[in-house]
ZAFITOR-382470 format. One record per residue (C-alpha): residue number from 0; chain; x, y, z. Coordinates in pm, whole numbers. Layout:
# ZAFITOR-382470
@n=NUM, chain=A, u=X, v=Y, w=Z
...
This chain:
# ZAFITOR-382470
@n=0, chain=A, u=8054, v=-3562, w=6318
@n=1, chain=A, u=7976, v=-3281, w=6562
@n=2, chain=A, u=7685, v=-3329, w=6795
@n=3, chain=A, u=7397, v=-3094, w=6724
@n=4, chain=A, u=7296, v=-2889, w=7024
@n=5, chain=A, u=6952, v=-2739, w=6997
@n=6, chain=A, u=7036, v=-2455, w=7234
@n=7, chain=A, u=7290, v=-2329, w=6979
@n=8, chain=A, u=7009, v=-2245, w=6739
@n=9, chain=A, u=6744, v=-1986, w=6785
@n=10, chain=A, u=6397, v=-2129, w=6745
@n=11, chain=A, u=6316, v=-1891, w=6461
@n=12, chain=A, u=6624, v=-2015, w=6267
@n=13, chain=A, u=6483, v=-2367, w=6244
@n=14, chain=A, u=6169, v=-2363, w=6035
@n=15, chain=A, u=5971, v=-2644, w=5887
@n=16, chain=A, u=5694, v=-2437, w=5735
@n=17, chain=A, u=5528, v=-2564, w=5420
@n=18, chain=A, u=5734, v=-2331, w=5202
@n=19, chain=A, u=6069, v=-2399, w=5371
@n=20, chain=A, u=6341, v=-2573, w=5171
@n=21, chain=A, u=6444, v=-2767, w=5482
@n=22, chain=A, u=6131, v=-2978, w=5437
@n=23, chain=A, u=6256, v=-3095, w=5097
@n=24, chain=A, u=6485, v=-3356, w=5251
@n=25, chain=A, u=6212, v=-3477, w=5485
@n=26, chain=A, u=5966, v=-3501, w=5198
@n=27, chain=A, u=6217, v=-3692, w=4984
@n=28, chain=A, u=6286, v=-3943, w=5261
@n=29, chain=A, u=5924, v=-3987, w=5362
@n=30, chain=A, u=5864, v=-4266, w=5110
@n=31, chain=A, u=5873, v=-4612, w=5267
@n=32, chain=A, u=6141, v=-4744, w=5030
@n=33, chain=A, u=6330, v=-4426, w=4938
@n=34, chain=A, u=6603, v=-4452, w=5200
@n=35, chain=A, u=6640, v=-4826, w=5146
@n=36, chain=A, u=6690, v=-4785, w=4771
@n=37, chain=A, u=6935, v=-4495, w=4814
@n=38, chain=A, u=7132, v=-4692, w=5074
@n=39, chain=A, u=7139, v=-5002, w=4853
@n=40, chain=A, u=7287, v=-4798, w=4565
@n=41, chain=A, u=7568, v=-4657, w=4783
@n=42, chain=A, u=7836, v=-4889, w=4638
@n=43, chain=A, u=7761, v=-4822, w=4273
@n=44, chain=A, u=7515, v=-4886, w=3992
@n=45, chain=A, u=7274, v=-5177, w=4002
@n=46, chain=A, u=7012, v=-5324, w=3774
@n=47, chain=A, u=6652, v=-5328, w=3900
@n=48, chain=A, u=6659, v=-5705, w=3961
@n=49, chain=A, u=6982, v=-5674, w=4161
@n=50, chain=A, u=6823, v=-5399, w=4369
@n=51, chain=A, u=6513, v=-5606, w=4431
@n=52, chain=A, u=6719, v=-5910, w=4533
@n=53, chain=A, u=6936, v=-5708, w=4773
@n=54, chain=A, u=6644, v=-5523, w=4930
@n=55, chain=A, u=6398, v=-5810, w=4962
@n=56, chain=A, u=6030, v=-5752, w=5034
@n=57, chain=A, u=5982, v=-5484, w=4769
@n=58, chain=A, u=5762, v=-5558, w=4470
@n=59, chain=A, u=5874, v=-5488, w=4115
@n=60, chain=A, u=5602, v=-5224, w=4081
@n=61, chain=A, u=5694, v=-5040, w=4402
@n=62, chain=A, u=6065, v=-5053, w=4316
@n=63, chain=A, u=5997, v=-4902, w=3973
@n=64, chain=A, u=5779, v=-4629, w=4126
@n=65, chain=A, u=6049, v=-4550, w=4383
@n=66, chain=A, u=6325, v=-4540, w=4119
@n=67, chain=A, u=6111, v=-4317, w=3897
@n=68, chain=A, u=6047, v=-4076, w=4187
@n=69, chain=A, u=6417, v=-4073, w=4279
@n=70, chain=A, u=6510, v=-4005, w=3917
@n=71, chain=A, u=6253, v=-3725, w=3889
@n=72, chain=A, u=6405, v=-3564, w=4198
@n=73, chain=A, u=6760, v=-3597, w=4067
@n=74, chain=A, u=6880, v=-3845, w=4329
@n=75, chain=A, u=6945, v=-4132, w=4088
@n=76, chain=A, u=7038, v=-4153, w=3724
@n=77, chain=A, u=6910, v=-4418, w=3486
@n=78, chain=A, u=7138, v=-4558, w=3218
@n=79, chain=A, u=6994, v=-4768, w=2940
@n=80, chain=A, u=7232, v=-4980, w=2735
@n=81, chain=A, u=7159, v=-5053, w=2368
@n=82, chain=A, u=7171, v=-5428, w=2406
@n=83, chain=A, u=6936, v=-5714, w=2337
@n=84, chain=A, u=6770, v=-5766, w=2575
@n=85, chain=A, u=6790, v=-5405, w=2698
@n=86, chain=A, u=6986, v=-5348, w=3016
@n=87, chain=A, u=6913, v=-5066, w=3261
@n=88, chain=A, u=7121, v=-4957, w=3559
@n=89, chain=A, u=7054, v=-4703, w=3830
@n=90, chain=A, u=7321, v=-4506, w=4013
@n=91, chain=A, u=7326, v=-4228, w=4271
@n=92, chain=A, u=7385, v=-3873, w=4154
@n=93, chain=A, u=7569, v=-3613, w=4363
@n=94, chain=A, u=7255, v=-3518, w=4557
@n=95, chain=A, u=7175, v=-3888, w=4600
@n=96, chain=A, u=7521, v=-3950, w=4748
@n=97, chain=A, u=7463, v=-3651, w=4973
@n=98, chain=A, u=7157, v=-3830, w=5112
@n=99, chain=A, u=7381, v=-4107, w=5253
@n=100, chain=A, u=7503, v=-3891, w=5543
@n=101, chain=A, u=7156, v=-3822, w=5688
@n=102, chain=A, u=7063, v=-4187, w=5630
@n=103, chain=A, u=7370, v=-4294, w=5827
@n=104, chain=A, u=7276, v=-4050, w=6104
@n=105, chain=A, u=6921, v=-4190, w=6108
@n=106, chain=A, u=7067, v=-4541, w=6131
@n=107, chain=A, u=7273, v=-4439, w=6435
@n=108, chain=A, u=6963, v=-4281, w=6593
@n=109, chain=A, u=6766, v=-4601, w=6530
@n=110, chain=A, u=7035, v=-4817, w=6689
@n=111, chain=A, u=7028, v=-4595, w=6998
@n=112, chain=A, u=6652, v=-4544, w=7038
@n=113, chain=A, u=6467, v=-4822, w=6855
@n=114, chain=A, u=6395, v=-5024, w=7168
@n=115, chain=A, u=6254, v=-4721, w=7351
@n=116, chain=A, u=6035, v=-4626, w=7055
@n=117, chain=A, u=5907, v=-4980, w=7011
@n=118, chain=A, u=5837, v=-5009, w=7384
@n=119, chain=A, u=5641, v=-4683, w=7378
@n=120, chain=A, u=5446, v=-4801, w=7074
@n=121, chain=A, u=5365, v=-5129, w=7245
@n=122, chain=A, u=5251, v=-4950, w=7563
@n=123, chain=A, u=5026, v=-4723, w=7357
@n=124, chain=A, u=4874, v=-5012, w=7163
@n=125, chain=A, u=4813, v=-5228, w=7469
@n=126, chain=A, u=4706, v=-4940, w=7696
@n=127, chain=A, u=4964, v=-5021, w=7964
């Protein structure tokens, strides 16, 4: 992937105003569990219990809220099977799959800068 150079863009070309579509991606990823759920679905459909087991630390209620929000935004699809007991699976849609690239980029950023960010946070909290 090409490195992004900020000097290649004019400042007025990069806007994050309230009405800018660029903010859509940021708003979608701002949920605590959104990126985790999208990333966990990257290899194909999963049932809610499978998602919860793979993610760990997410309650059933929060997982359902996150899946509902992702479905409402068209990032995941929900498939209900006519079985007894009923079976439901969630899978990424095209836009959901498209979210994997920025998540991967964020992961690379985190690997590179996490220690510096955590050190800065610690210094701020301790006043050092």
